[in-house]
N, C-alpha and C positions, 0 to 999 in steps of 0.2 A: 504495500501499500503505500502512495507518494502524497506530496503536496501536505504531506504534514498527518497522515489521515491514520491515526491509529483502531486498537479497537476499541478503545475509550471513549473515541469519539463519535461510532457510528454507534445509533443506536440502532435498538430491536424491539416489536412490540412481541406480546407474550405469544409463546408458540412460535416464533421466527428462529429459523436457525444462528446464532450466532459466529461468527471469522472464529475457526478454529487453525490447532493444526494443518486441515486438508487445506481452509483457505488460503493462511502462509506458505505454504509450501509454492501452491500456485500464483500467488501473488510476485514470486520468488522468480520463477518461471517468466510466467508476464515483462517482469521488468527486465530479461535477454534479447523478448523483442523489438522490433521496430516498430513504432508506434507511435503515429501522429497527426494532425488533418487530416491528413490523406486514407485516412484508416476507415473504413465500416467495420464494427464490432460488433456480433453477435454474443450476449449471454445470456447459456440457459441454466435454468434453474436461481434467480440469481440471492436469492433469499435478501439480505440487509442491501443488495448492493455494493456493497463494500468491493467487490472486484474490480466492477464495470467503474465506478467511480474514479479505477486506480487507473481506468484508459481513460477517461473519459474529461483526468486532470495535466491527460498529457497531448490532449487535444483530439481525439477518436472523438469519433462522430457514433455511440454508445447510442444501439437496442437491450431492454432486457423485456428478460418474459420469466413469468415466473405462474405455478396454476394456485399456487396460495393466494388469495385477496388479502390477508397480512402482510404477508412480502411482497406482496405489487406498492401495497400504502409505504410500508417500512420503507422499500425504498428512493420512493416517491419525498418521500421526510427527509431523508439520507441527503440524495441533489439539492431540492429547496435548503440542507444546513449546511450541506458545500459551497453551494452558487454555484452547482455543475450542471450544464444540460443534460437530460436523462431520460430519453424515451422508455417510460416503463409499461409495458404491454401483461393482460392479466390472460391468462387461457394456456396450452399445449402450442408447444415451442410451433411445431410443422402448421398448423392452422393459420397460426398467426404471423408468421413469415412467406407462407405460401409465393413462389414466382419469386422471392427475392435472393438477392445473392450476398456472400459480402469476403471481405479481404481476412477476419480472425472472427472463427468462434472459440469461445472461453466459457469452459461448463465445471463445476461441482456437483454433479446429479446427485440424488440418492442411489446408492449402493449398499446400504447394510442387509444381507442377506434376512429375508425373515422368514416364522414360519406358516405365515399365511401367505397364498402364493400367489395373492394378487395385490393390485395395490391403494395404500388406507387412500379414502375418499374424501378426510377430514380429518383437523385435528395435527398437531404437530408432527406425528411419525412420516408426516408426506417428506418430511423433507431427510427423510432417512432412509427407510423400509421402501424396500426395492423386488419383492419376488423370494421367491425360495435361494434362487442363486445370484440377489444384487444383483443382476442384468438386464432388468426389464425397459431401464430406460436405456443403460449403458449402452443396447445391443440396439434401441432406435433410433437416439444419435448416429450410431456405427453407420447403421442405413442411409440417414439422412443427411449426411458430411457434405459427399462429393454435390447433392446439386446446392447445397447452402453455402460451398467456398466458391470463390470464385480462379479463374487458373495461378497458381502463386500463392492461395490464397491456405493459412496456417488456424487448424486447428489444438487447442490444450485442454484437458483433461485430466484432472483429479481423481481417484478411486484407490480401492485400497483391492490389495491384493489378493486378497481371500478371493474377488471375484474372478477372477483371472487376464494378468495381465498380456499375457501372451494369446490369450481370444481375443481380447482389442484389437492390439497389434493385426491380427489376421486378416478380420472381420475388415478393418479402415483398410489396409492394405488390398482383400479380393473388391471392395470398392474402387478402387486405383487408383489410391494415394499413395504418398508413404510412408510407414509412421514407424515409431520408435521408443522407446522409455528413456525420455533424458532425463530421471532422478525418481531416488527412493529415498525414505524415510520411514526411520523405528519411532511409535508412538506408541504409551499407556491406550491398552483398552480404556472405554469411556463406557458410561452403564448401562446403554442398552447393552453391547455385547458383551457384557460381563451377565445381565441379568438373561442371555441366551448360548451361557456357557456349555449344558450338555446336550442342547440341541445343535450347536454348532460343531460339537465334538463329534454326535452318532451322526452327522453327516458329512464327517469326515474334512471339515473347512476350517476345521483348530484345533490343533494338536496339546492333550491332556497335559496341565499346567501349564498354558499360553497363559500370560499375560500384556502383550504387544503383540499391533496387527503391524503388518508394511503398507506403507500409501506410495503409490507412483503415480509420478507425471505424464503423459502418453503426448508427442507432439507428435502430428501425421501435416502433412503437406499436400495440398492440390498440386500434381502438376499440370 
């Protein structure tokens, strides 16, 4: 996050995912990219809008999308507080951006494996629950990214290695993009993963006694 933006300067309405380790990891990777006034950027699952605002602070023209009205309201409020232009849309990212292309896609999507096979329709868990393998939203982004990116455009996505970084890279490459893992980080389990320990172990998604998960950032480029 740039221009003096810190987790403390970003407000979050109740039930909206606050910037955490995955947000910071993606922000670090975003800082390595060439972003400026000529960049048209889409953030999928914007949450508080912290990452979108980091790009807007560098001059990018940013559209942010989230399925949660609370997240949309939070991101808009943070844009006003930071005095940065930010277009925030409510709804499904594919529906709200149909026919448009971008220079960059940025996303910290829901990726936590859940005992519930479908996606939650309400509540704060919409920000993290993503089906039994954690890939419900990841796979949709992989499928839609080639049509959303302009030639030379870049996708940056963060998710847990528990979901399968190699599968994400493979799906993006199947869509005609070049893709690779650019960074990895080990972070302590949060309360959601701790509460699902037995289920994750039964599914083979976590080792017995595990206390940390690996986060990955994947960078893909449209040829």
